[in-house]
N, C-alpha and C positions, 0 to 999 in steps of 0.2 A: 433436458432436465439438468439443473445445476449440480455439479459435483460437491462433495463435502468440502474439498479444498477450496473450490470456488466460493462456496458460502462463507467459509472462514475469511478468505481474502476480501470479499465484499464487505463483510461486517467490520473487519479490521480497518478497511479504508474509511467506512462511515465514522468509526470511532475516532480515527486520526483527524479527519476533516472537522469533526465536531470540536475536538480539543483545540485545533489550530484556530478555528473561528472564536471559540469561547475565551481562549487565553491570549489570542493575538500572537501566537508563536511564529517565529521565523523558521523557514525550512532550510536555510543555508548555515545551520549550526555545525560545529565541529563533529558532533555526534552523527548527524545525518551524512556529512561528507565522508566520515570514516566508514559508515555502513555502506555507502555507495562504492568506496574503494574495495571493500571486501566482496561486494556483489560482483564487481568486474571480474574478480578472480574465479568466481564460481559459475559463471554462465558460459554457455557454448552456443555456437550457431549465430548466423547473421541477424536473425529476427530478434533474439534476446539481447545481443550486443547493441543493436539499434535502439532497443527500449532503454537500456542502461545509458546510452549516449543521450537520449532524450531527457532522461532523468537528470543527468549531469547538467545539461543546459538549464533545466527548470530550477534545480537547486542553486547553481551558480548565480542565477538572476533573482533568486528568492521570489520566483514567480508563482505566488500562491494561487492566483486565478487559473493558471495552466494546470497546476497540481489538482485543483478541484475538478476541472474538466476531465483530466486523465483518470483520476481515481473514481469518479462517479459515472463514467461512461458505460455504455453497453457494448457487447460484442467482443470478438476475439482480440482485437487490438487492446481494448481496455483491460481484458483479462490478463493479457501478457504484461501490460504495464503494471498492473496491481501485483503480479507475481514477482516482480523485481523491484518493487517500490522500497526505497530506503527509509520511508517516513514512519514505519512501525516503531522505530527507536524512540519516537516522541511519546509513546505510551509507557506508563509504568508497568511493572510486572502484574500488579493487581488489575490494572485496566485491561491488559492482554488476557488475563484469566477470565475476566468478565466477558470478553468477546468470545472466548472459547465456549463458555457456558451458554451464551446466547446462540452460538452456532449449533451446539448440540440440541438445544430446544427447537431451533428451526428445522434441523434434520429430522428430529423426532416427529414434528408436526407434519412435515411433508410426506412422511411414510415411505413405504417401499415402492 
């Protein structure tokens, strides 16, 4: 069963990808790069460092196709990549709040 955090991360990823597609956003913006630098400082362990390194390569290349694959994937690797994704900064505060509301609804519907 997916955790509450996993649900929020998945829904956030879906919202970010939808906005990137809808607005044709670049993922190599200064905002995303700054978030990536902050993330580097807060992760530990080789698995998450590897995920951040992969994000760095994706962002530097503005490789939206790879970002889509990573953010929409299934399994532990995709979950780890979503957990350190710098792309959430592309959403406004109100868009993030909407994702949280949707996550609460999904959790409520999935029950105990």
